Backbone bond lengths (Angstrom), bond angles and torsions (degrees), N, CA, C in turn:
res aa  C-N    CA-C-N  psi(-1)  N-CA   C-N-CA  omega(-1)  CA-C   N-CA-C  phi
1 M - - - 1.469 - - 1.521 108.83 -
2 N 1.318 117.55 120.64 1.451 122.28 -179.74 1.522 108.98 -83.99
3 S 1.325 116.31 95.19 1.450 120.27 -173.19 1.514 110.09 -151.46
4 Q 1.325 116.27 146.48 1.456 120.68 176.68 1.525 111.25 -82.31
5 N 1.334 117.68 -10.12 1.460 121.32 -174.72 1.525 114.60 -115.24
6 F 1.327 118.11 -9.79 1.464 121.51 -177.67 1.527 110.81 -121.63
7 I 1.325 114.27 155.63 1.455 121.03 174.32 1.530 107.93 -133.95
8 S 1.312 116.94 140.11 1.463 121.32 -178.11 1.523 110.36 -73.04
9 Q 1.327 115.40 162.12 1.456 120.68 178.07 1.529 110.38 -59.48
10 R 1.309 117.89 -44.16 1.455 121.34 -177.20 1.525 112.10 -67.98
11 D 1.332 117.31 -40.39 1.464 119.57 177.86 1.525 110.57 -66.96
12 A 1.331 116.36 -35.96 1.465 119.76 177.05 1.528 110.25 -66.57
13 L 1.319 116.67 -38.39 1.459 121.28 178.21 1.525 110.75 -58.19
14 N 1.314 116.72 -38.49 1.464 121.55 -179.92 1.527 112.69 -69.99
15 C 1.345 116.46 -11.46 1.465 120.58 -179.67 1.518 113.21 -96.89
16 L 1.323 117.35 -2.89 1.460 120.98 -172.48 1.518 113.52 -57.87
17 D 1.298 118.60 -40.31 1.459 121.84 -174.04 1.531 113.12 -95.20
18 K 1.303 117.18 8.41 1.467 120.27 -178.22 1.531 110.34 -88.85
19 E 1.333 115.97 127.50 1.456 120.43 -177.74 1.521 113.01 -70.84
20 D 1.328 117.34 -20.65 1.461 120.30 -177.45 1.533 112.07 -96.07
21 V 1.332 117.33 19.64 1.465 122.08 177.85 1.527 109.00 -126.00
22 S 1.326 116.02 133.48 1.467 121.03 177.99 1.520 109.72 -114.05
23 F 1.339 116.29 134.48 1.454 122.07 174.04 1.525 108.31 -102.85
24 V 1.328 115.76 136.90 1.467 121.29 -175.41 1.516 110.52 -133.01
25 D 1.331 115.93 124.81 1.462 122.03 173.23 1.529 107.08 -87.95
26 G 1.317 116.46 111.48 1.461 121.36 -179.09 1.516 112.53 -107.56
27 S 1.314 117.25 30.64 1.465 120.99 -176.56 1.521 111.98 -68.94
28 W 1.300 114.92 142.96 1.469 124.28 176.16 1.515 106.42 -158.77
29 Y 1.337 116.47 137.24 1.457 118.92 -174.42 1.520 111.75 -131.92
30 L 1.314 114.92 151.66 1.453 121.96 171.35 1.534 108.72 -76.63
31 P 1.331 117.88 153.61 1.471 119.65 178.70 1.525 113.64 -53.09
32 A 1.346 116.18 -37.06 1.461 120.07 -177.69 1.527 112.87 -66.31
33 Q 1.335 116.96 -19.17 1.460 119.81 -179.46 1.528 112.26 -79.09
34 N 1.325 116.23 -14.84 1.465 121.91 174.06 1.534 112.21 55.75
35 R 1.324 116.06 43.34 1.459 121.92 175.73 1.527 109.09 -132.37
36 N 1.318 117.27 142.86 1.451 122.94 179.65 1.521 108.73 -110.35
37 A 1.323 116.10 105.14 1.462 120.70 -172.43 1.526 112.63 -61.39
38 K 1.322 117.56 -44.83 1.468 120.59 -177.95 1.523 111.55 -64.53
39 E 1.330 116.05 -44.07 1.458 119.45 -178.57 1.527 111.37 -66.83
40 E 1.323 116.50 -37.86 1.460 119.37 177.41 1.523 110.37 -64.26
41 Y 1.326 116.58 -40.59 1.467 120.74 178.45 1.526 111.04 -62.62
42 K 1.335 116.30 -43.51 1.472 119.86 -179.56 1.526 111.81 -64.40
43 T 1.335 115.75 -29.16 1.461 120.39 -177.70 1.521 112.03 -82.09
44 A 1.331 116.46 -44.81 1.466 120.39 -176.73 1.519 109.67 -154.41
45 R 1.328 115.12 141.98 1.468 120.62 -177.95 1.530 109.02 -160.54
46 I 1.312 116.03 167.77 1.457 120.27 171.02 1.526 107.42 -67.29
47 P 1.318 118.41 134.94 1.470 120.87 -175.93 1.532 113.11 -49.86
48 G 1.339 114.83 126.14 1.457 120.99 177.28 1.515 115.35 84.88
49 A 1.328 116.94 -2.78 1.471 119.43 -177.30 1.523 111.51 -68.67
50 V 1.334 115.38 145.81 1.454 122.04 173.24 1.519 108.51 -106.05
51 F 1.322 116.74 162.85 1.459 120.69 -177.36 1.519 110.28 -103.97
52 F 1.331 116.23 127.92 1.460 123.14 178.93 1.524 107.67 -105.29
53 D 1.319 116.33 106.25 1.464 122.67 -176.38 1.527 108.97 -93.12
54 I 1.330 117.92 104.69 1.459 120.17 -175.34 1.526 112.67 -69.01
55 D 1.327 117.33 -18.83 1.460 119.57 175.79 1.521 111.81 -79.96
56 A 1.327 117.02 -31.73 1.458 121.41 -178.71 1.529 112.11 -87.93
57 I 1.335 116.64 -36.46 1.472 120.72 179.12 1.526 106.62 -87.64
58 A 1.315 115.17 73.35 1.458 122.06 -171.14 1.529 110.24 -151.92
59 D 1.316 115.66 168.81 1.460 121.81 179.26 1.528 109.50 -69.48
60 P 1.342 118.69 117.92 1.464 120.42 -178.35 1.527 113.52 -80.35
61 D 1.311 116.77 -7.31 1.471 120.63 -174.15 1.523 113.44 -98.63
62 T 1.320 117.29 21.26 1.458 120.98 176.97 1.519 109.45 -141.35
63 D 1.316 116.10 152.64 1.461 120.96 175.57 1.527 111.87 -85.23
64 L 1.316 116.80 -9.00 1.458 119.88 179.18 1.529 109.33 -71.87
65 P 1.335 117.43 142.95 1.471 120.56 -174.66 1.524 113.73 -71.66
66 H 1.347 114.77 140.38 1.467 125.97 174.60 1.533 115.47 34.98
67 M 1.323 116.03 48.03 1.466 120.15 173.27 1.530 109.51 -72.68
68 L 1.316 116.94 151.47 1.457 120.59 -179.82 1.527 111.02 -57.49
69 P 1.333 117.59 135.47 1.459 119.84 174.44 1.528 110.50 -79.74
70 H 1.320 116.71 171.98 1.457 120.39 173.00 1.526 108.21 -61.47
71 H 1.322 116.06 144.49 1.466 118.90 -173.80 1.528 113.61 -62.32
72 E 1.338 117.88 -30.11 1.466 119.36 178.45 1.530 110.78 -72.03
73 V 1.330 116.38 -36.85 1.461 120.72 175.68 1.524 109.73 -65.05
74 F 1.315 115.58 -42.42 1.460 119.67 178.35 1.524 110.54 -60.22
75 A 1.320 117.11 -43.41 1.463 121.01 -178.64 1.528 110.98 -59.92
76 E 1.328 117.01 -39.32 1.465 120.65 179.00 1.526 111.02 -62.59
77 V 1.335 116.03 -42.63 1.462 120.15 179.11 1.526 110.43 -67.17
78 A 1.332 116.02 -43.61 1.467 120.56 179.41 1.523 110.93 -60.11
79 N 1.332 116.76 -38.68 1.464 120.37 178.36 1.523 110.81 -60.12
80 V 1.323 116.13 -44.89 1.466 121.32 -179.59 1.528 110.71 -64.27
81 L 1.325 116.45 -35.60 1.471 121.01 179.41 1.523 112.57 -77.48
82 G 1.321 116.67 -5.89 1.451 120.13 179.54 1.511 114.29 80.88
83 L 1.339 116.84 22.26 1.459 121.06 -178.14 1.528 110.61 -95.88
84 S 1.283 116.12 136.64 1.456 121.80 178.44 1.517 110.18 -117.15
85 H 1.318 116.43 146.18 1.465 120.99 -178.04 1.524 112.50 -68.32
86 D 1.332 117.30 -22.90 1.457 119.52 -173.52 1.529 113.67 -114.75
87 R 1.333 117.27 14.60 1.455 120.50 176.07 1.521 110.38 -114.54
88 L 1.317 116.09 159.06 1.459 120.40 -179.62 1.530 110.57 -66.17
89 I 1.327 115.59 129.69 1.458 122.52 176.18 1.525 107.52 -119.25
90 I 1.329 116.34 119.99 1.461 121.70 179.82 1.524 108.75 -105.20
91 L 1.310 116.37 119.80 1.458 122.90 -175.91 1.524 111.16 -104.59
92 Y 1.323 115.20 151.16 1.460 119.49 172.36 1.517 109.98 -154.13
93 D 1.330 115.69 158.21 1.460 121.12 166.48 1.520 107.42 -130.70
94 G 1.322 117.48 -180.00 1.460 120.27 -175.73 1.512 113.53 -61.65
95 P 1.329 118.09 -64.66 1.466 120.43 -173.61 1.516 114.66 -74.98
96 G 1.333 118.29 -12.98 1.458 119.54 177.16 1.503 114.64 117.12
97 L 1.321 118.39 -40.02 1.459 119.03 -176.57 1.529 109.99 -159.94
98 F 1.312 115.62 73.82 1.463 120.11 174.94 1.523 110.58 -128.44
99 S 1.326 116.90 -70.66 1.463 120.14 -179.72 1.521 112.98 -93.57
100 V 1.333 117.55 -22.21 1.455 119.76 -173.01 1.534 113.88 -62.73
101 P 1.347 120.86 -31.05 1.462 117.88 174.79 1.531 113.16 -61.02
102 R 1.349 116.94 -30.65 1.461 119.84 176.35 1.541 110.36 -64.16
103 V 1.338 116.86 -41.14 1.458 120.71 178.16 1.525 109.74 -67.01
104 W 1.330 116.41 -42.20 1.476 121.82 175.42 1.516 110.57 -55.35
105 W 1.338 117.27 -49.08 1.461 121.38 -178.80 1.526 111.13 -64.56
106 T 1.325 116.84 -40.36 1.460 121.07 179.67 1.522 110.70 -61.40
107 L 1.318 116.63 -49.61 1.459 120.58 -179.39 1.523 111.67 -62.75
108 K 1.325 116.70 -43.41 1.468 119.87 178.95 1.524 110.83 -63.82
109 T 1.323 116.54 -41.08 1.454 120.65 -179.71 1.525 111.24 -66.18
110 M 1.328 116.50 -31.51 1.460 121.22 -179.75 1.528 112.69 -83.19
111 G 1.330 117.26 -8.48 1.455 119.63 173.97 1.512 116.54 113.81
112 A 1.340 118.73 7.15 1.463 120.22 175.98 1.527 109.31 -65.15
113 Q 1.319 116.43 134.52 1.463 120.84 -171.49 1.522 114.26 -93.93
114 N 1.330 117.22 -22.64 1.463 119.78 -173.93 1.523 109.47 -141.07
115 V 1.323 116.02 90.42 1.460 122.05 -175.99 1.529 108.98 -120.71
116 K 1.319 116.55 127.54 1.457 121.93 178.65 1.525 110.13 -124.53
117 I 1.321 115.81 147.59 1.462 122.31 175.27 1.524 108.91 -104.68
118 L 1.323 116.06 130.44 1.460 120.86 179.18 1.521 109.87 -67.70
119 E 1.314 116.59 119.03 1.457 120.99 -178.44 1.533 110.52 -66.76
120 G 1.319 116.52 123.20 1.459 120.99 178.40 1.511 114.58 94.10
121 G 1.345 117.04 -18.01 1.458 120.28 175.77 1.522 115.10 73.94
122 F 1.333 114.82 -175.41 1.466 121.06 -175.71 1.523 112.39 -70.48
123 D 1.320 117.46 -32.54 1.462 119.34 178.38 1.534 110.16 -59.55
124 S 1.321 117.40 -41.75 1.468 120.88 177.44 1.524 111.08 -70.10
125 W 1.322 116.30 -35.98 1.465 121.15 177.15 1.528 110.29 -57.14
126 K 1.327 116.12 -43.31 1.468 120.99 179.38 1.524 111.15 -68.54
127 I 1.317 116.57 -40.02 1.468 120.07 178.82 1.524 111.13 -60.58
128 E 1.352 115.68 -35.45 1.466 120.85 179.94 1.528 112.25 -79.40
129 S 1.359 116.79 -0.12 1.469 122.22 179.82 1.528 111.98 57.91
130 L 1.322 115.83 39.07 1.461 121.14 177.12 1.533 109.05 -84.23
131 P 1.328 118.51 164.50 1.475 121.54 -172.82 1.530 113.60 -55.86
132 I 1.331 114.37 136.52 1.466 121.94 179.85 1.525 109.15 -130.86
133 E 1.307 115.62 139.56 1.458 121.97 176.55 1.519 109.06 -103.44
134 N 1.325 116.71 129.78 1.461 121.68 -179.01 1.525 110.54 -114.84
135 G 1.324 115.10 166.60 1.451 119.27 177.45 1.519 112.73 82.44
136 P 1.336 116.62 -177.71 1.476 120.66 -178.16 1.525 111.62 -57.27
137 P 1.343 118.11 131.56 1.465 120.35 -179.65 1.530 111.75 -70.72
138 K 1.315 115.54 149.96 1.457 120.98 177.53 1.535 109.82 -78.03
139 K 1.321 115.81 151.61 1.451 120.59 177.74 1.523 109.27 -71.22
140 P 1.335 118.17 127.64 1.467 119.66 -177.37 1.523 112.38 -70.21
141 R 1.302 115.65 155.18 1.456 121.37 175.83 1.540 108.64 -77.10
142 P 1.330 118.84 125.25 1.473 121.00 -177.99 1.522 111.59 -58.09
143 S 1.319 114.98 149.55 1.453 121.12 -179.69 1.526 109.06 -133.66
144 I 1.311 115.79 -170.16 1.470 120.55 178.09 1.518 108.99 -125.34
145 F 1.322 116.22 119.29 1.463 122.04 176.74 1.530 107.32 -113.21
146 Q 1.317 115.80 111.83 1.456 120.91 178.26 1.529 108.35 -94.92
147 P 1.334 118.03 107.47 1.464 120.05 -175.03 1.517 113.39 -72.26
148 H 1.304 114.61 144.74 1.473 122.08 171.41 1.521 105.42 -135.08
149 F 1.321 114.87 89.23 1.463 121.43 -167.97 1.521 112.05 -72.54
150 A 1.333 116.40 124.88 1.469 122.07 -179.54 1.530 109.94 -94.63
151 H 1.313 116.44 85.89 1.465 121.51 -179.35 1.535 111.75 -58.62
152 N 1.316 115.91 -30.44 1.468 120.08 -175.15 1.521 113.41 -74.01
153 K 1.329 117.81 -0.14 1.462 121.06 178.81 1.527 112.46 -100.87
154 I 1.329 116.40 4.30 1.465 121.13 -176.91 1.523 109.75 -121.34
155 A 1.322 116.21 134.27 1.466 121.91 175.47 1.527 109.08 -108.49
156 S 1.310 115.65 140.29 1.464 121.78 177.76 1.521 110.17 -103.17
157 K 1.326 115.75 172.47 1.465 119.92 176.09 1.521 110.39 -59.94
158 K 1.321 117.12 -38.67 1.469 120.66 179.13 1.523 110.88 -63.55
159 D 1.336 115.98 -38.06 1.471 119.44 177.23 1.528 110.67 -60.59
160 L 1.327 116.23 -41.08 1.468 119.98 -179.66 1.517 110.93 -69.81
161 E 1.325 117.61 -39.10 1.464 120.81 177.63 1.519 110.37 -63.82
162 Y 1.314 116.72 -41.46 1.461 121.50 177.40 1.525 110.44 -63.38
163 N 1.328 115.46 -39.36 1.456 119.42 -177.77 1.524 112.14 -67.87
164 I 1.329 117.31 -30.16 1.466 120.32 176.72 1.527 109.50 -61.35
165 E 1.317 116.22 -38.20 1.458 121.24 -179.29 1.521 112.10 -76.74
166 R 1.334 116.58 -42.76 1.465 120.84 -172.97 1.519 114.22 -99.14
167 G 1.325 117.44 -26.65 1.459 121.00 177.77 1.507 115.48 62.32
168 R 1.312 117.14 38.33 1.464 120.07 -178.53 1.521 112.64 -78.48
169 A 1.322 117.48 -31.79 1.459 121.04 -175.92 1.517 111.05 -115.21
170 V 1.333 115.47 153.05 1.456 121.50 170.98 1.532 107.10 -86.87
171 V 1.332 116.48 128.38 1.455 121.31 -179.62 1.520 108.78 -105.23
172 L 1.338 116.96 119.80 1.455 122.46 -179.41 1.526 109.85 -107.58
173 D 1.320 116.47 133.23 1.466 123.05 -179.10 1.526 108.79 -108.54
174 A 1.336 116.85 119.78 1.464 121.92 -174.56 1.519 114.16 -86.39
175 R 1.338 118.56 -4.01 1.469 120.22 -178.07 1.531 111.02 -70.50
176 P 1.341 117.00 161.48 1.468 119.24 174.02 1.524 110.83 -55.23
177 N 1.328 115.95 147.20 1.463 120.64 -173.68 1.521 113.44 -60.27
178 A 1.338 117.70 -32.87 1.466 120.19 -179.93 1.528 111.25 -64.75
179 R 1.320 117.00 -35.15 1.464 119.96 176.08 1.519 110.20 -72.60
180 F 1.317 116.54 -38.20 1.464 121.04 177.30 1.524 110.89 -58.02
181 K 1.327 116.01 -42.71 1.458 120.81 -178.93 1.525 113.12 -78.43
182 G 1.320 117.47 -10.25 1.453 120.15 -176.88 1.511 113.01 82.26
183 E 1.332 117.11 14.55 1.462 121.57 -178.78 1.527 112.10 -88.62
184 A 1.331 117.23 -17.62 1.468 122.24 178.32 1.524 108.27 -123.14
185 P 1.326 117.95 142.30 1.458 120.43 -178.63 1.523 111.82 -70.72
186 E 1.311 115.26 155.84 1.450 120.85 175.70 1.527 109.82 -76.21
187 P 1.325 118.05 143.03 1.469 119.98 179.97 1.524 113.15 -67.22
188 R 1.337 117.03 -24.22 1.461 119.95 177.18 1.528 109.37 -89.40
189 A 1.305 115.63 123.39 1.464 121.36 -176.77 1.527 111.21 -60.89
190 G 1.322 114.79 142.48 1.456 120.47 173.96 1.504 115.82 91.11
191 L 1.320 118.18 -6.20 1.459 120.31 -179.78 1.525 110.94 -88.04
192 R 1.317 115.88 146.84 1.465 120.65 174.59 1.528 109.50 -73.04
193 S 1.308 116.37 167.07 1.460 121.87 179.38 1.515 109.91 -110.70
194 G 1.314 115.67 139.75 1.461 120.67 -179.83 1.513 110.26 140.63
195 H 1.344 115.94 -153.86 1.455 119.58 -179.07 1.520 111.43 -149.00
196 I 1.311 115.59 169.19 1.462 122.16 176.92 1.526 108.28 -66.66
197 P 1.325 118.15 128.24 1.468 119.93 179.71 1.533 111.89 -52.87
198 K 1.325 115.09 139.57 1.462 125.04 177.96 1.529 113.47 71.46
199 S 1.334 117.51 8.96 1.460 119.62 176.18 1.525 109.90 -85.74
200 I 1.319 116.49 166.17 1.457 123.79 -176.79 1.523 109.42 -120.23
201 S 1.307 116.54 136.92 1.463 121.22 178.55 1.526 110.41 -81.76
202 L 1.339 115.73 124.76 1.460 121.88 172.00 1.523 107.03 -143.52
203 P 1.333 117.60 83.84 1.464 120.08 -178.35 1.518 112.16 -54.40
204 A 1.320 115.68 132.37 1.464 120.03 -178.68 1.520 111.58 -58.16
205 S 1.324 117.22 -31.58 1.465 120.98 -178.74 1.520 112.56 -61.38
206 E 1.330 117.61 -24.45 1.454 120.83 -179.31 1.537 112.54 -74.04
207 L 1.317 116.41 -13.15 1.460 120.38 -177.62 1.526 112.34 -99.62
208 I 1.337 116.81 -0.12 1.456 121.70 -174.54 1.528 110.40 -121.51
209 V 1.321 115.50 135.98 1.461 121.97 175.72 1.527 108.03 -132.02
210 D 1.323 117.17 120.35 1.466 122.49 178.41 1.526 112.24 53.66
211 G 1.330 115.78 44.00 1.459 120.29 176.37 1.513 115.33 75.75
212 K 1.331 116.28 9.90 1.468 120.35 179.94 1.523 110.46 -128.90
213 L 1.319 115.26 150.22 1.456 120.58 176.94 1.525 109.81 -67.45
214 R 1.300 116.82 145.44 1.458 120.50 178.14 1.535 110.69 -59.20
215 D 1.304 114.44 160.71 1.455 121.06 178.06 1.530 110.88 -56.03
216 T 1.316 116.22 147.63 1.464 121.33 -177.13 1.521 112.20 -55.54
217 Q 1.315 117.89 -41.80 1.464 120.57 -179.71 1.530 111.02 -64.74
218 E 1.329 116.77 -37.31 1.459 119.97 176.91 1.522 110.59 -64.60
219 L 1.327 115.86 -42.49 1.465 120.16 179.17 1.530 110.56 -63.86
220 Q 1.303 116.27 -42.43 1.466 119.80 179.61 1.524 111.07 -60.99
221 K 1.321 116.86 -39.78 1.465 120.03 178.72 1.523 111.20 -67.06
222 I 1.342 116.77 -41.89 1.467 120.18 178.81 1.521 110.52 -58.02
223 F 1.326 116.45 -46.84 1.460 119.67 -177.76 1.533 112.00 -73.71
224 H 1.314 116.52 -34.66 1.468 119.15 176.42 1.520 110.52 -62.98
225 D 1.329 116.60 -41.31 1.469 120.21 178.73 1.526 111.96 -64.46
226 L 1.318 116.57 -23.90 1.471 120.77 176.69 1.525 111.44 -92.12
227 L 1.344 116.02 10.13 1.467 122.93 -179.82 1.523 111.96 62.27
228 I 1.316 115.08 34.86 1.466 121.49 176.23 1.525 107.21 -105.71
229 Y 1.325 115.44 110.58 1.454 122.29 -176.82 1.530 109.79 -106.91
230 P 1.349 118.93 172.10 1.462 120.24 -176.23 1.527 115.20 -53.62
231 D 1.332 117.66 -29.41 1.469 119.41 -178.40 1.530 113.05 -99.98
232 T 1.319 117.85 3.75 1.471 121.02 -179.12 1.524 110.46 -73.06
233 E 1.323 116.37 132.84 1.461 120.02 175.30 1.526 108.73 -78.77
234 V 1.329 116.04 130.71 1.462 121.07 -177.30 1.525 109.38 -129.65
235 I 1.331 115.89 136.75 1.457 122.27 172.88 1.522 107.38 -115.64
236 T 1.328 117.13 126.14 1.456 120.59 178.79 1.524 110.53 -101.78
237 S 1.327 115.03 147.55 1.460 121.26 -178.05 1.520 108.35 -146.45
238 C 1.334 116.48 165.22 1.463 121.42 177.08 1.517 108.01 -163.35
239 G 1.331 117.65 -144.75 1.451 120.05 179.20 1.510 113.27 -78.98
240 S 1.348 115.82 -43.94 1.463 119.19 -177.29 1.519 113.17 -146.71
241 G 1.327 117.28 18.69 1.455 120.14 176.19 1.505 115.55 92.19
242 V 1.333 118.53 8.37 1.470 121.31 179.89 1.523 110.68 -92.84
243 T 1.329 117.41 -62.44 1.467 118.45 -177.52 1.533 112.20 -72.59
244 A 1.327 117.61 -16.59 1.463 119.38 172.71 1.520 109.99 -58.85
245 A 1.337 116.04 -33.02 1.461 120.23 179.49 1.523 111.98 -67.78
246 I 1.331 117.59 -24.75 1.468 120.08 174.47 1.524 109.11 -64.52
247 L 1.324 116.61 -43.13 1.464 120.33 177.38 1.524 110.59 -63.37
248 T 1.338 116.39 -42.78 1.461 120.25 179.72 1.521 110.52 -61.22
249 L 1.321 116.80 -44.02 1.459 121.36 177.64 1.521 111.25 -61.53
250 A 1.326 116.69 -45.14 1.468 120.88 179.41 1.522 111.27 -62.71
251 L 1.321 116.66 -39.76 1.463 120.75 176.98 1.524 110.74 -60.46
252 H 1.321 116.80 -44.55 1.461 120.49 179.15 1.520 111.16 -63.83
253 E 1.328 116.68 -40.39 1.460 119.93 178.41 1.527 111.38 -63.15
254 A 1.317 115.96 -29.33 1.473 121.04 -179.05 1.521 112.22 -92.24
255 G 1.336 116.87 9.05 1.459 120.43 177.19 1.509 114.55 81.63
256 R 1.334 116.16 19.06 1.475 120.99 177.44 1.531 107.93 -111.23
257 E 1.318 117.50 91.58 1.460 121.24 -172.41 1.527 113.44 -106.57
258 N 1.319 117.32 4.43 1.466 120.98 176.85 1.529 108.10 -85.36
259 T 1.341 115.74 70.47 1.458 120.66 -171.01 1.523 113.09 -124.69
260 K 1.326 114.11 153.59 1.454 122.62 169.03 1.528 107.25 -134.35
261 L 1.322 116.04 153.67 1.458 120.65 176.97 1.524 108.40 -116.63
262 Y 1.333 115.88 129.19 1.464 120.77 177.69 1.521 107.42 -79.53
263 D 1.324 116.53 101.68 1.455 121.27 -172.02 1.528 112.33 -64.68
264 G 1.319 117.64 -38.89 1.463 120.81 179.59 1.515 112.95 -70.44
265 S 1.333 116.17 -32.77 1.465 124.33 179.69 1.537 112.07 44.87
266 W 1.344 117.11 -150.80 1.465 119.33 -173.65 1.525 112.13 -69.74
267 A 1.341 117.97 -20.03 1.460 120.53 176.05 1.520 110.91 -60.91
268 E 1.333 116.33 -26.84 1.462 121.47 176.87 1.524 111.44 -98.38
269 W 1.338 116.74 -50.69 1.464 120.67 -175.40 1.526 111.42 -64.48
270 G 1.320 116.63 -33.64 1.458 120.71 -174.76 1.514 115.04 -83.93
271 L 1.328 117.85 1.36 1.464 120.22 177.78 1.528 110.72 -59.88
272 P 1.334 118.14 151.52 1.472 120.65 -177.39 1.517 113.41 -53.05
273 E 1.338 116.30 -34.75 1.467 119.44 -178.08 1.532 111.30 -96.16
274 G 1.336 117.42 12.51 1.449 121.53 -176.64 1.523 113.80 -73.27
275 P 1.348 115.91 -179.65 1.477 121.02 -178.73 1.525 111.96 -67.77
276 E 1.315 115.03 -179.84 1.475 120.80 -178.72 1.521 110.65 -61.48
277 I 1.326 115.24 150.52 1.454 120.76 177.60 1.523 109.34 -126.29
278 S 1.319 115.22 167.89 1.463 121.34 176.72 1.513 108.26 -132.79
279 T 1.324 115.92 151.96 1.460 120.45 177.13 1.511 112.29 -125.81
280 N 1.339 118.08 -1.52 1.458 119.54 177.30 1.526 108.47 -78.28
281 D 1.296 117.02 151.87 1.452 123.34 -175.93 1.524 109.69 -81.18
282 E 1.321 116.28 102.98 1.467 120.02 -177.85 1.509 110.13 -105.17
């Protein structure tokens, strides 16, 4: 796959014994998926991989789920995990493309210079009978991660409220369309149903086929049909900032890099005391 953001299974295999390459399991699952990311990692993983827990590597001073931590706090955690800002970091999750784009976006936003996603994920790695490490994971060798925080890659609630008035950016919602329309309840209790006014529904699932992102030309056509061009400003959103990163990744693959991710997403906007919502299909 000719991509600045993905690495093939075979190319990743050739990196296994390199000291300047880090493998990271970024798996995270919804309750309905009936998978336990931590337990799966403890049982089997790519040799030498560390586990990136998006719920734990998060801002502790908010009730919103897995919000970005302060960049200095992130750097401390990255150091312990053996991650360096200037070395190749290869990410994967179980199914191939669910939670790992969130880890990709987090690392890029924090200043990592060379981040790749394993094409097909760990499930495909196992199918190919490639090397697997079992049993308790070894403690990683500490490294140095010098953060360079990209503030311009994050959208706040105020940014979205401003955008409703001015309409400068296209807002894409990665949740299933029924939730976007307010026809299906939110999985998090207490949230209202609907979407951010003037946003557009683009379920993340529509961009993935067999655990892989659609072909670049297909992605370009999808975004072109939505009038999203290389210089168009785009804000991605979802339920809690995870699948929004799939849209952000797809945009980058299609040459649309003028993006921000609404970290609070519907977990914040959909609160009972939150801003106005819409339920019409826009």
